[in-house]
N, C-alpha and C positions, 0 to 999 in steps of 0.2 A: 784473412785477406789475403791472395797470391800477386806476386808481385813477376813478371816480365824483364828478365834479365834482355840485355842487347845480346844478339850471336856471335857466337866465331867467327873466327879469321875465315875455316875451314868451310868447302859447302855443304860438306858430308863426313861427319864423322859418328862413329858411333861403336858401342862398348871400348869405350874409356874409362879413366881413374877420377870417381870426385872425390876430393878432401876440402876438410874443410879448416881453415886455421883458424884459430880465437886473434891470436897477434903474433906481432915480430916484435922485438927488441927497438926497430927502430921506428912503428906506426902500434899505434893502440887500436887501428881500423883490422876490421877482417879480413879476412882474404879468401876467397874460393878458390881453388886446382882444379883443371879440368887437363888431365894426363893422360897419352898418346892416345888408345883406342886404333880404327883403320878405318881410311879411306879408298874408296873404290877397289879392295881387298889388299889394298896394304897397310899391315901395322905402320902405324908413326910415332915418333920419338919426340915430339914438337909437345910444348907445354905451355897453358897460359890461363895468367892468374886475372880473378876480376876483383878489380878494387870498391867496395863500396862507395867507399866515399867520393869518388870521381864519376864512378860510374860507368867505366869504362874497362876493356879488356887489355892486356898487353900480354906478350910473347917474353917470355923469360927463358932460362937455361937449356935445350934440347934435355930429354932423357940420354944417358951413356948408349942405350939400347931398345929399340925399337919396339914396344907391345902395344898389345890388343889386350881385353877379355883381360885386364890384370886386378889387381889391390890395391888401395889406396888408405894409408890413415895418416893422421898428426899425431905424434906423440915428443914427448922431450921439446919443444919448438924447433921440431925435423919435419919433412914429409917423407914416410915410406912407401916405398912402391920394389912392389914384390908380385911374381908369377904371370901370367897371361902366355900370351902367345909372340913371340918373337918373329922376324920372318925367315929363319930358319923351321923354325916349330913350337916346341911345347917350351914351355919354359921354368924354371927354380930359382932365378937370380933377385937379389935386392939389390936396391939403391936408395941413398938417404936426400934429401937436398935441405941445405940450411939458406932459407931465405934472407939470413944479413950477409952471405957472399956470393948468392946465386949459381952455385957450386952443387953438384952431385958427386956423392961418395960409392963406391961401391962397398955392399955388406955383406955379412954372410949369406949363401942363399941356402935357399929350403931342403930340406932333407928328398921331398920328394914336389916333380912338376904339378903345377895344378894349371888349371883356367875353368872358369866358371865358377871358382869357388868365393866361397865370404871370408872376410878380412876384418877387428875389429881390433880397439885395443880395451884391456882389463888390467889393475894394478898394475901396469906402468910395463906391461908387456903384449907384444903382437900375438895374437891369434889367427891360424889361417886351416880354415876346415873345409872340408868335401872336397867336389870341382870334380876335374875331368885329367887324368894321368897320360892320353893316348890310348890305354887300354882297358880301362872299367871307371867308373862311376864310383866318387871315394868316399868313402865313414871317415876316413883317419883324418888327424888334425894334428896340430902342433903349433906351442908356442914359443915366439924369439924373448928373449932377457937381452935389451941394449945393456944392461950394466956388464953383462960375462959376453955378450956377441955372441950368444948359442942357442940353436936352437933344441928344442926336445919337445919327445912327443907326449899326446895325450892321449885318452882315451878316445875310442874309436865311438861316434856316433853310431846308434841303432839302427839309423837310416841310411842310405847312400844319397846325396845330393849333389846333382849338379843343379849346375846355374840357381846356387842360392843364397840368399842374406843372410849374415851376420852382424848383432847389435850386440852390446853391454848394457846392461839396468840392472842396478845393485851390487851385488856379486857374483852375479851371475853373466855366463855368455849364451846365447840364443843362437842357434840356427833355422833358419824360418825357410818354411817352401823348398822350392825346386821344381824340375820338372818333373811334372805330374803325381805335386804334394802337394797336402796345404798343413800339412803337419807341423809342429815346431818343438825343439829338444832345448832344452836348458843343463847348461855345464855349470856345476860347480869345480872351480881349482880345487880346494881344503879335499874334496872328496875323491875328484879324480874320477866324477860319475855325469849320468847326463842322465833326460827324466824329460818324458812328456807334459807339456802343458796345453793349454787351450790352441786346438787350430786356429788357421784360417776359416774365414767364412767361403774363399776359393781356392782350387790350386792357382800358385802363381810364382812364376821362374822369372830371371831377368828382372826385377826386380828393385827399388830401392826401398832402405829401410831408415830411419833417423830419430832415436829418441829423445823427447823432450817431456822434462817435467813429472818423471815418473813412468813415465807412454811412449811402449813402442808405436810408428807409425811402419805401415806398409804401401808405399804407394806403388800404383804401376802396374807394369811388366807383362806376362803373357799368360794365358792358359793353354787349358789341353787344345793342342791342334794350332796352336802359335798364333792362337786371336790377341789383339792386344787391347789390354786392360785400361780403363780410363779410373777404375777405381783405386779409391784408399782406406783402408782400415789399421783401427788402432787397438793395443793391447794396454789394460789395465794391472801391470804387476800387482798394485794392492787387490785385485778382486779376479783376481786371473780369466779374464776373459774381455 
């Protein structure tokens, strides 16, 4: 079943980050955050939160730095926003948001500037993989440990991936698609190694991914030639298919 949410206040917002926050201290209700993006070619610093109980969007504290094509994840009751493009160029900045105070804080920047990259959480760490650094498409990745406030490099992927997506499932991190790619690589932190798993059925980039009940869903995006996709496909960890 699909549920259509009310539109955001801005008429046109693309390349924004979405983060789903399960609950806050003040409310057991889930909250969806739409963060940054750009409108008429200008990166935005606005953030909107969707209240599922009220069925409405509300504007919350602005990002400290305008950003588009950024990444966002929820971890330890905070929202972390990282990378993308600001109004000056490519960014490696990271900020954290506390829903209980409605305030953003500056966190340690990534070691590399990235846009069009994948970001996900696994075992209480934040992973940023692939993307573009204004020079080339990237195979590199790095992880952030909130307990030490440090970024650390991880093994390079086999394939450079621009406009890729990342998802965590079980004890592995998955890099899914990218420009001209349908391949999927899985990363195991214990061995610090990547390996290929079953590819998607179509090349897919600028897509969304989600994990539900032991499966990864790849949703929409574009295929070769910039053609928009309405299709959805699913990866079952148990079947590797």
